[in-house]
C-alpha positions as semicolon CSV with decimal commas, in nm:
position;residue;x (nm);y (nm);z (nm)
1;M;3,470;7,892;4,887
2;E;3,444;7,729;5,277
3;M;3,759;7,578;5,399
4;N;3,798;7,189;5,469
5;C;4,049;6,979;5,607
6;K;4,143;6,881;5,323
7;H;4,186;7,195;5,179
8;V;4,415;7,330;5,417
9;W;4,602;7,015;5,415
10;N;4,666;7,076;5,021
11;Y;4,773;7,422;5,111
12;I;4,990;7,333;5,481
13;S;5,328;7,345;5,354
14;E;5,269;7,658;5,198
15;Y;5,119;7,813;5,475
16;I;5,399;7,758;5,681
17;D;5,636;7,919;5,438
18;G;5,436;8,194;5,440
19;S;5,386;8,190;5,028
20;I;5,033;8,203;5,017
21;D;4,798;8,496;4,948
22;D;4,647;8,725;5,211
23;E;4,336;8,560;5,151
24;L;4,357;8,177;5,173
25;R;4,594;8,256;5,487
26;A;4,295;8,407;5,616
27;Q;4,048;8,109;5,528
28;I;4,331;7,853;5,647
29;E;4,336;8,000;5,995
30;S;3,957;8,104;6,061
31;H;3,935;7,676;5,983
32;L;4,259;7,623;6,247
33;E;4,059;7,830;6,506
34;H;3,776;7,532;6,525
35;C;3,957;7,233;6,399
36;E;4,136;7,046;6,670
37;I;4,267;6,773;6,382
38;C;4,427;7,031;6,139
39;S;4,582;7,234;6,419
40;A;4,725;6,930;6,517
41;I;4,861;6,830;6,172
42;L;4,979;7,216;6,143
43;D;5,206;7,158;6,493
44;S;5,301;6,800;6,410
45;T;5,406;6,943;6,026
46;R;5,603;7,222;6,206
47;N;5,771;6,986;6,466
48;I;5,882;6,761;6,188
49;L;6,030;7,072;5,970
50;Y;6,239;7,167;6,262
51;L;6,335;6,804;6,359
52;T;6,466;6,745;6,033
53;A;6,598;7,098;5,977
54;D;6,911;7,039;6,272
55;N;7,040;6,749;6,084
56;R;6,977;6,489;6,297
57;T;6,839;6,177;6,207
58;F;6,645;5,946;6,392
59;A;6,487;5,637;6,354
60;L;6,107;5,554;6,363
61;P;5,948;5,335;6,568
62;V;5,856;4,970;6,353
63;G;5,540;5,027;6,177
64;F;5,527;5,415;6,231
65;S;5,519;5,469;5,855
66;E;5,222;5,244;5,836
67;R;5,025;5,391;6,118
68;L;5,105;5,733;5,983
69;R;4,968;5,649;5,661
70;A;4,647;5,476;5,786
71;R;4,551;5,730;6,028
72;L;4,578;6,043;5,723
73;E;4,338;5,819;5,518
74;E;4,096;5,772;5,775
75;E;4,080;6,118;5,853
76;M;4,052;6,216;5,517
77;A;3,779;5,994;5,435
78;K;3,595;6,127;5,719
79;S;3,635;6,462;5,599
80;T;3,516;6,378;5,254
81;D;3,192;6,233;5,436
82;S;3,157;6,559;5,613
83;P;2,911;6,792;5,450
């Protein structure tokens, strides 16, 4: 199976946790080598986990959630349009 962005996004938490098998990990890492979007999502997810793990709270800018959701939907639509 060829790994695409949507597959990577589905397994991003398990990838970070190290709870996926070696073959899937290798496929994700191969994809991350050439996909800037997924690499950025991986980095952002790790940053979010790091920031939330220290029990501090941060107020998100007004409209952040809506912009994030719109951007994710836009990127997911692009990835489904790709062969």
